[in-house]
N, C-alpha and C positions, 0 to 999 in steps of 0.2 A: 550465706545467700546465693542464690542460684546464678551462675554465670553463664550465659548463651553460648552454645559450642560454636567454634569458626564455622561449620557449615550452615547453622541457623542464621548466624549474623551474614555470611553471604547471600542466603537466601531472602533476607529481608532486604539486604543490598539492591538484589537483582530487580525486585518490587517496587523497591522506591526509585532507582534509576528510571524506570518505565513511566512512573508515574510523573517524574519531573522532565522527562525529554517530552510526554505528551503536554505539558503545562506550558512549558517552554514555546513546543513549536505552534500551540494555541494563541499565546500571547507575542509572538514575534510582530504580528501586526493584526490590527483589530478588523483590518479592510482585507485580509488576506482569504482567498479560497484555497480548498485543499490542493486544486491543480494550478495556482496560479503562477505566472509566471514573472519574475521580477522585471522593474520597469526597465532597467538597462537592457535585458535580453529582449523586452518587448520591443523598444526603439530599435534595437538592432535588428530583429526580424522583419520588421516592417520597412528598414531602409533597403536592406540588400536584396538582389535578385541574382538569378541563374544559379548554376550548381554549386553549392557549397558543402561538400561533403563534412570536413572535420568540425568547422563549427555547429553544424546541425549534431553530429556524433555526441559533441561536449554538451549541447543542450540538453539533448536526450538523457544522457548520463546524469546530469547535474539535477534534472527534474526528477528521476526515478531516487536518486539518492537522498534528496531532500523532501520527497514525498512521504510524510508521515503515516498518511492512509494506507498506501501500498503497503510500507515497512512493517506497520501492524498486522496486516492482512498477512503477509509472509510468515511473520512471527508466530502466528495462529495455525498457518498450514502445516509448518514444520514442526512444531511444538513436541508431538509425540512420534516423529518419525526418525527413526535412527540408521536405517541402510540408505548409502546414497543413491540405489536403483529409485526406492520409492521417491525420496527427495526429488529426483531427476524427473519422474513422472508429474508429480503435481505441480512444480514449478514449469514443467513444459506445458501441461494443460493452462496454466495461467498465463504463461507467455504467449501461446497461440490464442487465446480469448482476447488480450488487451492488444495485440498485434493486428488482429484482423480487423475490429472495431474501431481502432485509433486510423489504420490505413485506409480502409472504406470509408469512415465517416469524414475524414478531411477530403479524399478525393472527390465524393458526392456530395460534400457541403452538408452532413446530416450532422445535425448538432441538436443537443437536449440542454434544457436548463440547466445551468451549472449548479444553481442549488439543490435542484432534485437528483441530479446524478450524484452530487457528492454526499447528499443524504443516503443514498442507496448503498454508496460504496461504505460508508460509515455502518450500515447495516450488514454490510458482508463481513466486517470485523465482529460484530454481534453475533452473528450466524457462528462463524468458525469457534467463537469463544464457548458459546451454548455446546457445539459439537463436542468440542474438547473434553466438556466435564459431563459428557452423557446425558445431556438435559432433554434432548428429542426422545431417546429410548424409555428415560424414567417418565417423562409427563406425558408424552404423544404414544408411546408404546412401538415406535418404527425408527429405523436409522436412513436419514437421506442417502442418496449414493453421493460420497464426499467428492470424487472424480466429477462427477457431473456437476456439482455445486461451485467447484474451483473453476471448472471452464466457463460456465454461465457468469459468475462474478468476475472473472476475468473479460469477458464482453463489457461488462458495466465499467470496469476499472478503463478499459481502452475507450469507452465512449466519454468518460472524463477526460482524458488527454486530448481527444479529437475536438471537442466543445471549445477546450480552451485555445488550441491552435488556430480554430475557425476564426476565435475572435480577434486574432492578430493579424489575419489578412496577409497571409504567405503569399509572396509574387508566384503568380501561375508559372514563371519561367525559371524551370527547373524542379517544378514541384514535387515529382515523384522521386527523382534521386534524392532529394533533401527529406522527404518523408521517410524512405527507407533507410538514410543515414542518421534521422532522429530515433527511428525505432531501433536501428544497431546501437546506438546510446543508452536506449532507453534499456535494451537487455544487458548491455555492459553494465550500467547503474545496477540492476537489479541482480548481478553476479556480485558485485561489489559488495552490496547490501546482505546478500545471503550468505557470503563468505565471513561476514562480520557476525551477523547473528549466530551461524553455526559453530565459530570458534567460541562465541559467549556460553552457547547452548552447550557445547561440549564439556567445557570447563565446569557449567553448573550441575551437568548430571552425574559427574564424577562424584559430588558431595552428597551426604545423605538427607540434606534438606532439600533437594528437589523434588521429591513426591510430598514432603510436608507442605511444601508452599506451590506446587503445580496447580492446586486448585485455586488458591488465591490470586496467584499471577493471571489467572483466565478470568477470573471475576474482574480484576483490575482493567484488563484488557476489555471485557465487556462494557465495563462502565465507560472507558475512553470512546468506544464506539457510540454508545448513546450520547455521549458529550458532542461527539461530530454530528450525528443526526441532529439533535436539538440546537447546535451552533447553525447547521445549513436552513433547517425549516425556519428557526428565528429570521434568518436574512431571506428567506424567500417571503414571509410574510411583511417584513418590513420594507422590500424593494418596490 
């Protein structure tokens, strides 16, 4: 009887963990949006006024760490990146994108329907998965500029953040410092999530199962993106 190698079992465990993490996130609350703020945090945001640097840093970090759509996209972005220099470039482009639209969107009160923007963010996950498996080159015969795509999708992720912040009617008193603090928290949360992903990926890449299961992992991630899109479009139709 064939006994799967340790590397193969580890590869399957990584894929299974990804699927379970997605399903758990989607089932936490049937009413939750991808960028929803917890009810306790929502009440706190609406009640406070003035400059509150540390609370908004905490809220920004918490939002990013628990934002499964952001984490899936980051996972796809760094999936085949090995050098810290390259990882830094792509993560910086994503950070510039979402920071710009989040800050400007809230400051100028520019919001987008949350279902639509979250569906586009799900599309970003699908795009990155297709890019990772070389689908664009095989099917369309060209390779999109991955740096430009990361920046553009970063803009959409930022609008997802700004749309939710606008809905919770932050006090104009201390708005700019609080927004900057929230953005700092988002970046801290992104670094925490990225560090966790890099540690896990570094361990997985040292096993022989990485290349055997890399394609499958990206297909699973693509399916997760389609689930996010369908979830949001269904909410749009029913709302």
